[in-house]
C-alpha atoms as one frame of an Amber mdcrd trajectory, in Angstrom:
protein
  43.589  69.656  14.133  46.699  67.676  14.893  46.871  64.211  13.378  45.572
  61.500  15.659  48.154  59.399  17.456  47.380  55.923  18.706  47.694  55.331
  22.455  50.232  52.579  21.831  52.442  54.848  19.778  52.164  57.611  22.326
  53.098  55.253  25.151  56.026  53.856  23.198  57.428  57.349  22.700  57.312
  58.225  26.403  60.400  57.526  28.512  59.580  55.253  31.414  62.642  56.028
  33.540  63.818  59.097  35.418  67.478  58.962  34.354  67.792  55.636  32.543
  66.938  52.041  33.374  70.470  51.227  34.488  70.884  54.330  36.647  67.410
  54.190  38.186  67.765  50.530  39.099  71.234  51.157  40.479  70.673  54.256
  42.598  67.067  53.765  43.733  66.463  50.016  43.778  70.112  49.283  44.517
  70.151  51.645  47.503  66.956  50.146  48.901  68.083  46.542  48.450  71.460
  47.315  50.010  69.736  48.957  52.991  67.378  46.041  53.545  70.203  43.519
  53.211  72.196  45.351  55.874  69.135  45.302  58.097  68.446  41.605  57.522
  72.091  40.695  58.089  72.390  42.700  61.309  72.971  39.618  63.533  75.623
  38.300  61.143  77.289  41.721  61.114  77.466  41.795  64.886  74.626  44.239
  65.491  72.478  42.985  68.348  68.934  44.043  69.174  68.870  47.283  71.133
  72.508  48.114  70.395  73.653  51.413  68.941  74.982  51.443  65.398  78.565
  50.128  65.261  81.394  52.361  64.100  81.528  50.857  60.612  77.872  51.798
  60.085  78.618  55.387  61.040  81.586  55.513  58.662  79.801  53.961  55.680
  76.361  55.520  56.093  76.917  58.840  57.840  80.415  59.875  56.779  80.696
  58.436  53.266  77.066  58.967  52.206  75.126  61.421  54.362  77.799  64.030
  55.024  79.424  63.499  51.621  76.207  64.112  49.691  75.843  67.474  51.457
  79.175  68.526  50.012  78.171  67.380  46.528  76.123  70.588  46.238  79.468
  72.373  45.850  79.886  70.760  42.425  76.742  72.518  41.245  77.546  75.910
  42.746  80.783  76.755  44.498  83.180  74.767  42.312  81.536  76.037  39.108
  82.486  79.692  38.478  79.881  80.192  35.752  77.027  79.063  37.994  78.352
  81.055  40.926  78.335  84.192  38.780  74.783  83.500  37.601  73.170  83.928
  41.031  75.850  85.324  43.374  73.427  86.796  45.908  71.686  83.449  46.425
  74.842  81.377  46.535  76.967  83.683  48.675  74.110  84.824  50.853  72.858
  81.338  51.744  75.823  80.377  53.985  75.641  83.762  55.713  71.910  83.346
  56.285  72.373  79.755  57.468  74.992  80.747  60.022  73.028  83.784  61.184
  69.868  81.764  61.745  71.780  78.975  63.455  73.588  81.390  65.743  70.320
  83.128  66.631  68.668  79.815  67.464  71.555  78.639  69.612  71.829  81.898
  71.520  68.053  82.078  72.016  67.356  78.519  73.114  70.627  76.684  73.506
  71.520  73.316  72.042  68.053  71.813  72.609  66.234  74.399  70.481  68.961
  74.446  67.835  68.941  70.688  67.268  65.162  70.469  67.382  64.846  73.011
  64.581  67.645  71.374  62.579  66.022  67.950  63.007  62.709  69.187  61.638
  64.452  71.001  58.789  66.309  67.790  57.959  63.124  65.717  58.034  61.391
  68.264  55.795  64.368  68.166  53.426  64.259  64.361  53.235  60.508  64.402
  52.559  60.785  67.080  49.898  63.574  65.227  48.125  61.392  62.174  47.591
  58.582  64.433  46.374  61.042  66.100  44.015  62.083  62.753  42.522  58.447
  61.882  41.830  57.741  65.236  40.185  60.925  64.970  38.133  59.956  61.468
  37.015  56.487  62.721  36.048  58.048  65.415  33.892  60.376  62.938  32.235
  57.423  60.666  31.444  55.366  63.513  30.012  52.727  63.271  32.740  51.121
  66.693  33.090  47.551  65.951  34.180  46.424  67.775  37.306  44.648  64.826
  38.950  47.665  62.565  38.493  49.976  65.212  39.894  47.766  65.546  42.974
  47.575  61.794  43.561  51.291  61.239  42.990  52.185  64.128  45.283  49.774
  63.059  48.017  51.028  59.472  47.834  54.714  60.299  48.161  53.983  62.768
  50.948  51.992  60.102  52.796  54.779  57.592  52.160  57.274  59.798  53.981
  55.220  61.913  56.386  53.024  59.159  57.853  56.009  57.214  59.286  57.145
  60.471  60.900  53.678  60.947  62.402  53.730  57.410  63.801  57.210  58.086
  65.171  55.875  61.150  67.018  53.046  59.130  68.572  55.523  56.628  70.023
  58.187  58.914  71.473  60.606  58.298  72.990  61.997  55.616  70.711  65.384
  53.904  70.485  66.616  56.291  67.786  66.428  59.962  66.876  67.087  62.148
  63.867  69.944  64.346  65.069  70.300  63.861  68.800  68.267  62.428  71.643
  65.049  64.325  72.326  65.108  66.381  69.135  61.521  65.551  68.105  58.684
  66.870  70.273  56.612  64.230  72.064  52.916  64.350  72.872  51.095  63.410
  69.666  48.236  61.019  70.576  48.295  57.497  69.194  44.999  57.780  67.313
  46.584  60.368  64.998  49.041  57.745  63.797  46.247  55.222  63.251  44.220
  57.673  61.159  47.329  58.669  59.208  48.039  55.025  58.360  44.477  54.583
  57.064  44.806  57.666  54.857  48.149  56.353  53.632  46.602  52.982  52.769
  43.777  54.647  50.825  46.215  56.780  48.837  48.483  53.800  48.140  45.546
  51.774  46.812  44.419  54.673  44.611  47.967  55.109  43.311  48.260  51.385
  42.550  44.883  51.327  40.784  45.865  54.253  38.604  49.207  52.601  37.801
  47.394  49.412  36.728  45.069  51.392  34.445  48.041  53.175  32.876  49.830
  49.853  32.360  46.787  48.412  30.612  46.851  51.453  28.335  50.433  50.578
  27.402  52.607  52.712  29.677  54.433  51.959  32.929  56.209  54.850  34.644
  58.989  52.656  35.993  61.093  55.497  37.365  58.252  57.076  39.319  56.971
  53.752  40.642  60.492  52.822  41.711  60.847  56.011  43.763  57.462  55.521
  45.427  57.986  51.811  46.138  61.508  52.114  47.537  60.486  55.101  49.660
  57.477  53.198  50.994  59.491  50.145  51.982  62.508  51.914  53.472  60.621
  54.593  55.393  58.081  52.144  56.814  60.598  49.452  57.717  63.176  51.841
  59.153  60.793  53.985  61.204  57.574  52.055  61.891  58.334  48.341  61.661
  61.653  48.446  63.522  62.883  50.398  66.514  66.655  50.678  66.403  69.282
  53.257  65.592  70.933  50.820  63.199  67.691  50.071  61.340  66.820  53.736
  60.978  70.312  54.671  59.825  70.707  52.061  57.098  67.191  52.492  55.686
  67.250  56.285  55.854  70.655  57.387  54.653  71.451  55.361  51.537  68.148
  55.991  49.753  68.557  59.704  50.391  72.228  60.295  49.696  73.110  57.935
  46.847  70.475  59.096  44.301  71.274  62.721  45.124  74.997  62.219  44.570
  74.188  60.471  41.278  72.132  63.467  40.150  74.976  65.821  41.059  77.504
  63.748  39.123  75.280  63.587  36.027  74.575  67.301  36.290  78.228  68.288
  36.759  79.349  65.974  33.955  76.732  67.485  31.644  77.951  70.989  32.529
  81.570  69.941  31.947  80.746  68.536  28.506  79.245  71.851  27.457  82.017
  73.996  28.938  85.181  75.044  27.143  87.989  72.450  27.342  89.794  74.556
  29.943  86.605  75.925  31.549  84.035  74.779  34.051  86.166  75.288  37.127
  87.275  72.634  39.573  83.958  70.791  39.300  84.502  70.141  35.597  88.127
  69.104  36.069  87.146  66.550  38.705  84.131  64.968  36.983  85.992  64.739
  33.656  88.243  62.240  35.421  85.317  60.033  36.380  83.176  59.052  39.325
  85.998  57.912  41.621  87.743  61.328  41.795  84.295  62.858  42.328  83.588
  60.539  45.261  87.091  60.934  46.663  86.637  64.708  46.744  83.335  64.356
  48.599  84.790  61.854  51.060  87.754  64.101  51.810  85.453  67.057  52.509
  83.180  64.881  54.656  86.113  63.550  56.678  87.421  67.063  57.291  84.005
  68.253  58.452  83.547  65.328  60.819  87.098  65.782  62.095  86.197  69.328
  63.119  82.894  68.223  64.655  84.520  65.455  66.666  87.547  67.400  67.858
  85.515  70.476  68.799  82.106  69.175  69.916  81.311  65.448  69.983  84.509
  63.635  71.029  82.845  60.363  69.956  85.410  58.763  67.635  88.978  59.229
  68.899  90.058  56.195  66.871  89.197  58.111  63.697  89.874  61.725  64.615
  92.072  61.767  67.699  91.222  63.387  70.995  89.376  66.679  71.301  90.821
  70.116  71.869  89.964  71.346  75.364  90.664  74.977  74.551  87.455  75.095
  72.476  85.289  74.438  75.534  82.708  77.179  75.948  82.703  78.171  72.278
  79.837  75.840  71.333  77.331  78.677  70.660  79.669  79.956  67.939  81.096
  76.668  66.695  77.966  74.510  66.396  76.124  76.873  63.994  79.370  77.329
  62.055  79.962  73.598  61.668  76.294  73.072  60.771  76.465  75.788  58.114
  77.273  73.429  55.176  74.302  71.242  56.049  71.911  74.183  56.476  73.194
  75.772  53.259  72.523  72.489  51.476  68.936  72.575  52.735  68.452  76.172
  51.605  69.959  75.749  48.148  68.149  72.503  47.489  64.924  74.478  47.349
  66.239  76.542  44.425  68.639  74.365  42.438  66.224  71.779  41.079  63.503
  73.978  39.641  63.678  73.625  35.883  62.236  77.083  35.285  65.112  78.655
  37.231  67.875  76.277  36.178  68.400  75.989  32.403  71.142  73.389  32.849
  68.791  71.030  34.659  66.281  71.312  31.849  69.008  70.583  29.294  70.189
  67.523  31.231  66.681  66.115  31.592  65.919  66.694  27.913  69.161  64.942
  27.001  68.262  61.974  29.196  64.713  61.938  27.847  65.741  61.932  24.188
  65.627  58.424  22.691  68.982  57.061  21.487  69.531  56.823  17.728  67.933
  53.801  16.087  70.056  50.692  16.476  72.065  52.049  19.390  71.782  51.628
  23.124  72.100  54.350  25.687  74.955  53.756  28.110  74.351  56.665  30.457
């Protein structure tokens, strides 16, 4: 029989944060607070009720965060030769599959069907990311009980899915996910009411369990932070408000900033364990710090949006110039092609962050979980 360990000692040995206190507070709480501040300061920032998001919101939220975080996946795969060689069929086949499926959708049902499917894929991706954070935080905290896993999973799913259900019961609204009319209307209002009651019951059960764990000497700060920030931002941005600006600022930052932080930590970890002249372009960039990393993402995001605007949208001539008329009529080929990075990101995200299939992720999480030497502080 193993020697008995006191609950207090066990709790003290368990890491309470997902990455670290500083990183978790910065990327999760910081993103949420920033989003809510932007929402509260909307009148001061010149955003009136019922108005579309101003250009600066699109630049900061969509271009520099949402589109940029899609390209951050390249630092895990396409800019890392060793990783690309490890699973070439998955990594090279995903863009081909993404384009093929997109082209098929567009040719079969036109722009309406294409954007409806992409909108639901995007919503699913956003929901699954928050679930993934919670499961990752559970693993970091050494929480492996089946009942807790079920409750945590059900709570984070309710936190993200219930606002989407309410959204569907109130269509049309003043905002949309990808483009106007992308979500299907017709869900009766009582479904949203029942969903909110289920959500409330799960939230109360989650809170009660968290209180019991705290009384036993352990608080899973990282997990609770993910659940709380998701609950506030998703409810405020989708249910409590009804504006494109409110949805954008509460939706994008909480999704893109933590993901980009994970990619940077992951790529930096890989670079540290690569040969001094190895690791590919990803390692060379992250060795120079976070600013070159972000600059690379922003450049890729700008180039993508330049192509979108010149070829398809023609929305921001002040940023990208005027469109090219000779591309008219090529939308069935161009739209799936330009959406390919985003769809590839969705596909790969389902494979990259499974510890059993990604040894590097396991190594990074173990490194973050390990307590610093006695008398020292972790500065990750």
